[in-house]
N, C-alpha and C positions, 0 to 999 in steps of 0.2 A: 504494500500500500504506500509506503514512504517513497519508493522509486517512482510511482505514478505521479505523486504530487510534485516531485522534483522535476519531472519532465514537463508537467503542465506549467509550472512556474518558469521554467526555461523557455518554453514556447511563447508565453506572454511577454517575457523580457525581449526575446528575439523579435517578436512582432512589433513591440513598441519601438525598438531600434529602427525598424523600417518605417513605421507609421509616423513617428514624431517629425523627422525632417521633411517627409513628403507632405504632411498636413501643414507644417510650417511654410513650405513652398506654396501650398494652395492658399494660405492666409495672406502671405506677404508678396510673393512674386507674381502669381497668376492674375490677381486683380490688376496689377500694373500692366502686365502684358495685354490683358483684355482691354483695358482702357486705351492703351497705345494703339492697338489694332482698330478699335472703334473710332478713335480720333483720326487716324490715317485714312480709313475707308469711308466713314460716315460724316466726318466733320467734328467740330468741337462739341463736347458734352456740356449741356447747360449746367453751369455751376462749377465746372472744372473737376479736377481730380479729387479734391476733398469732398465734394458733393457725391461723386461716384462711390468713393470708399465709405462715406457715411451711410449711403443707401445700402451698400452691400453688408456692412457690419450690423446695421439695424435689421436687415432681413435675416441675418444669422441669429440675432437675439429673438426675433419673432418666429424662429424655427421654420423659415421658408425652405421647402425642399430644394428649390433651384439654387439657393445660396449655399446650402450644405453640400449639394452635388458639386458645385464649383470648388469649394474648399477641400472636400475629400476626394475629388476627382483624380489627382495624381496617385494617391494611395490606392484607390479602387482600381485604377488601370494597372498599376504594378501588381496588385494582388491577383487580378484576372489573368495577367500574363504568367505569373507564377503557377496558378492553378492549371492553366491550359498547357503549360510546358512540363508539368509534373510527370506525365507518362513518358516523356522523352529523356528524363534524367536517369543516369545509371544508379543502380542500387549499390550502396557501400557495404 
């Protein structure tokens, strides 16, 4: 029983090492890239970058699914790739 708990704790720590930087990227870098792409293709955002970030972070607080998908998107994509490539990996 103790070995099972040890592996579960290890899995959560390992997953957190993957998730933390990817969600941080989704919180800090992705919104800036999306804002930049929007400004370059659609023109200026009314209110500028601070209004865009304010609207995004307010949507996060209101638990809007689209905002959470944007923030967790890098981690979800990474996880999907890991799951899809799992059968291709060699067993140790």
